[in-house]
N, C-alpha and C positions, 0 to 999 in steps of 0.2 A: 504494500500500500504506500508507505511513505515515499521511498525512493525506488522501489521496484514495483512493477505493476502486475496485478492479477488479470489484466486484460489478455485476450488471446493473442495479442500482437498485431500491430499494424503491418500490413503487407508492404514489403519492400518493392522497389521498382523491379520490373521484369528483368532488367539487365543484371540485377544482383543475383537472381536465381540462375540466369544463364551463366554468369560467372562461376557460380558454385558448381554447376554441372560440368562446365568446361574444366575447372580445376580438378574435379573428381574423376575425370576420365582416366587419370593415371593412378588411381587409388590402389591400395594394396589388395591383392587377391585373397579370397577366403580359402586358406589351405587346410581348414579344419582344426588348426592348432589353437588352443586357448592362449590369449594374449598374456595371461599371467602365469602360464606354465613355467615352473622353476623359480617362482617368486621366493625371495629370501626376506622375511619380515625384519631381519636385523640389519640388512644392507643399508648403507648410507645412500640416500636418494633425494633428489630435488624434483618436485612436481609443480606445475603451473596451474593456477586456478583463476579462470575468468569468471567473476561473480555476477556481472551484468548489473551491478548496483552502483549507486552514487550516494554521496554524503553520508547520512546517518547509517543506513544499512551496510554500506561499505565498511564503515568503522566497526560495526558489529562483526562483519565477516573477518576482518583483519584480526580482531581479538580472538575469534574462534580458531582461526588458523594458528595463532600463537598458543592457544590452549592445547591444541592437538600436538604441536611441536614439543611443548613441555612434557606431555605424556609419552611422546614418541620422538626423542631427541635426534634420532637418526634420519628423520623425515623433515625436510625443509619445504615449506609451501610458499611459493612466490604468488602473492595475491594482487590482483588489480581488477578494475571494472571491466577491462578488456576492450572497451570502445566508449565513445563519448556518450552514447545512449544505448539502451538495450536493443532498440530497433536496428542499430548499426552492427550488432554482433555477427549477423549472418554474412554480411559483406566482409567483415574482418576475418571470420573463419574461412571464407572462400579464398581470400588472399593468403591466409596461413597455410591452407592445403597446397596451394601452388608453390609457396616458398619454403615449406617444411617448418613453419614457425607456429603451428597451431598448438593450443594448450593441451594439458592432460585432462582437465575437467572444465567444462564451460556451461554457463547458464544458457538456456535456449527456450524460445517459445515452443509450445507443444505443436503448433502448426508447422514447424520446421522439421519435425521428426522424419518425414518421408525423404526430404532432400538430404538431411544429414545421414540417414541410414543408407542412402544410395551412394554415399561418398567413398566407401571403401576404407574410411579412416576410423570408424567407431569400433569399440570393443563389443563383443557378444557377451552380454551379462546374464543370459538366460539361466544357466546353471547356478551362477553366483546368487541371484536374487531368490531362486527357488530353494536354496539351503534354508532349513527351518530357522536358523539363527538370525536370518535377515527379517523374518516376520513380514514377508511381502504382502500377505493378505490383510494386514492392518491398514494398508493404503487403499483408497477408493478404487473400485474396479475401473472407472473411466480413466483415472490417472495411470493405472498399470497398463491399460490398453494403449494410451497415448505414448507411453515409453517404449512401445513395441513397434518396430518397423520391419516389414517383410519377414515376419515370423520370429524376429530376434529382439530381445530386450537390449536397447542401445543406451539407456540412461535410467535414472532414478527420479521419480517426481521431486521437484524442488518446491512447488507451490500447488495447492489445490484451491479451487473456488467453484462458484456456480452462479447462475442467474436466478434472482428472486424478485418479487414485487416489493418495491419500497414506496411508501406513501406518506403524504404530508397530513398529519393528524389535524392540524389547525384548519387547513383548507377544507377538509372533509366536514369538520364540525360547522364551519361557517356556511357551508352550502347545504347542510342538513342531509348529507349523504352517509349511508352506513359504510363503515370502514371495511376493507377487504378481509376475507378469511381464507384459510387454507383450502376451503371447498369451492371457491369461486370458479365459475366457468368464464370463458371468453365473452359470452353474452353479458355476464355481470360486469366484467371489466369495461366493455364497450359502453354499457349504459351509464356507469359511473363517470367515465371519461366525458361523455356528453354533458352530464349535469355539472361537472367541474369547470367546463370550458366557459370563459367569459371574455368576449372580444373587447369589451369596454376597458378591461384591465390587462389585456394581453396575457390572459391566463389560459393555459391548455390543460386538458385532462391528462394527457400522456405525451410521450416523445419517442422519437426513433431517429437513429443515425442514417442519413442518406449519402454518406461520403463514398460509399461503395467499398469500404475497407472490410476487414474481417469483423469489425464491430457491427457493420450492417448485416453481414451474412450469418454470423453465429446466433443472432437473435431470432432468425427464422427457423433454425434447426429444431428447437423444442416443439414448436407448433407443427412442424412436419412430422416428427416422431409421434406426437400426441394423436395426430390424425391417421396414424398407421403407416406412414411413409418411411422411406429410406433415402439416404444421400446417394449411395452408390448401389448398383447391382453388380458385384464383382468389380470390374474396372470401368463399368459403363455408368454414366449419369442416370440417376433414378429420381432426382428431386423434382422433375417436371411431371410427376405422376398426378393423378387426381388429388391425392393427399397434399402434394406440394401446392397445387393450384388453390385448394381450399384454404390452406394455411396463409398463403399470400393474400387471398381475397379477404380474409379476416382483418389483416392489417390495412389493406387498401380501403376498405369501407370506412375505417376510422379516419384515415388520412384524407381521403378525397371526398367521400359522401358527408361525413360528419364534421370534418375539419376540426376534430378534437385532438389532433396529434401534431405537436411541434416537430418539424423536420429539421434536424441538425445537419448542416452541410460539412461540419468539421470533426465530429465526435467529441468536441471539447466543451460545447455550450450547455448541453442539456442538464448535466449535474449541477453546475452553478445556478441555472435558472430554477431547478427544483429547490435548491437550497435557499433561494431568494423568494420562494413562494409563488412562482409563476407557472409551475407545472405540478399537477396533483399527484401523478404516479410515474415512476420510471422503473424499467426492468434493468437491473444492474447488479453488480457483484459486491462482495465484501470490501474490495479495495476503496469503495466510495465512502465507507463509514467514517474514516478519519476526517474527510472534508466536511461531512455532515455534522460530525461532532464539533468541529471547529466553528461551523456556521451556527451552532446552538439551535438547530431546528428540531422540533418535536416530530419524530418520524416513527413509523412502524414498518415491520417486515413480514411478509406472508409468502407462502409458496406461490409459484406461478399459477395463473389461471389454467384450467384444464379442459380437456375434451372427454366427455363421458367418464369423468372421474380420474382420468389419466393426467397427472401433474408433472410429467417428466420435465427435467431441466437439462441444461448443457453445462458441462464443466470445461474450463479452459486451462487445464493443468500445464505448468511449465516444468522444465526438466533440468537436471544435471546430466549432461551427456559426457560420457567417458571415451577418450580417443586412444588409439593404439599407435605407439611409437616404436613398435618392435623391440621393446625393452620390458622384460617380465617384471622387473622391480618397480619401474614406474607404473606399469599397469596394476600390479598388486597393491602398491601403496595408494594409488588413486581409489581403488575399490574400498580399501580399509578406511580411508578418510571419509568417503561419501557414506559408507555404512554408519560411521560414527556421527557424521553431520546430520543424517536423517533419522537417527535413533530417537525414540520418544524423549529421552532425557535432554539431548542436545537441541532437538527441534523446538522444544519449549523455550529455549534461550534464543532461538533464531526467528522462526516464523511468528510465534506469538509476541516476541519482543518488538517486532516491527509492524504488528497489527494485522497479520495474515491468519487464516485458518490453520489449525494444526494438520500435519500430514497424516498422523496415525490416530486410529480410534482410541487407543489406550491413553492418549493425552487428555481425554475428556475429564479424567480424574485428577489432573495435576493442579497444583496451586496456581500455576501460570495461566491455565485455561480459565479458572475461576476469576482471576483478575482481568483476563481478556473480555469475558462476557459482561463483566461489571463496567469496564471502561468503554466498551463498544456495544450499545444497545442494538439488538438484532444479530449479534454475533452468534448466539446460540441457534437462532433460526437458520442462519446460513450453514452452520455446522450440521444441523439436523437435515437440511435440504440436500446434503451430499447423497443421501439415500435415494433421492429422486434423479440423480445423474446416472442413468442406467446404460447409456450408450455414449460412445466417444466419436469425435470427428475422425474421419479416415486419416491414417498415417501413410499416405501414398505420395509419391514424388510430385504429382501434379496438383496436389490440393490447393496450393496458393493461387495458381492460375485459375483453377475452377472457382475458388472463393471470390476472386475479383469479378469473374463473369456473373456469378450469382449476385454479388453485392451490387453490381451495376444494374442488374435486372430488377432487384428489389427497389432500388432508388428510382428507377424510371416509373415503376408502377405506383409508388407512393406519391410521386410528384405528378401523377395523372397523365403521363406520356404514353403508357402502354397498359394493356390488360395482363393479368397474371399468366394465363396460358401462353400467350405470345411471347412474353418476356422470358419465362422459364424455358420454353422450347429453344429460344435463341441461345440462352446461356448453356443449355445442355449440348447444343451443336458446337459451340465454341470450346467446350470443355472436353468433348469426346476425344479429339486427337491428342491433346496433352496428356490425358489420363491413360490412354492406351499405348503411348509411345514406349 
């Protein structure tokens, strides 16, 4: 939240992805050998950790690296943010692959998993995380799936989140509208948005990003799943099914017919507008709780509206991806460090310390989690809502290009330029070649 984001990651320019793929073409081949085979835990070794953090969270990361070194004096961890912003890490990794300067461990948005998995540079951690001592099952299923690319675990969840409904209690009260419950349908949501909208005060019932970024796209996926649809059928686009059309029509009706939806061209405006009382409801994640706390707004959190009682949400887990330098000691030390970093004991000092949800179910009983839910109203609701994150976004190499096509389609529909079926069919056509290459 503070300096790292739980968002699914803004899409980088297509050129960045192409650079990655070009750099990866010379990646190491899979010879079936475990990267950490022959690892000597007592060997002196230096590993590089790109944290993807800035300011406060980077300082926490540096302290954790120092704590690990104190307990393991033979392991030196070189810590840095890795890039100017988290968004820039993929480009930096691409250049590192080409020049042989990539790190041992790097933060990565979950939507990059397909590209990174195809690089030939990642470790295969499947057997490592399936060892009972790792307690892999304590992490949410959607996060575990996101860490898996082409059948191999390439990283470990670094952050888990989900989308839920956040509402302005004061605005609901002033309009005499009943506040959301976990049992709301999308019809309930639409009706409330209409009642909360007031053109005389520039107040909208709800909001949606129309930037065309992943922030636009991933807000559609829960509605798609709730209607019984799928993003892909194998490697073929399936989001333009009847379920997808129905999902997008639900949003279109609010944006175009009701005009109860604020359309954010930038991804950046709708949370501040909600905090200032000009938007009644937003669908967003736990990363926004710090801003809302600082704004001193009285808000509530509920599960997403549902379809026939299905309240599925989407999780945007981010990863610690581990890379192979053909050095067993570096590979093994990286694994041991990440296992320690993501343990329930250490994660409580990491994610909870910077305002994020805990990685593991066992952390719910820690003093740190009790402090977290007290400091961040709604934090418990977001933690409980992880159970509604039953499916994951595809970890395929073409996901980012597909996401841009879908995001553009959603933006066109919500701005009244196209109808759902036409727009989604066009997005599917654009995506097909990328996904099947």
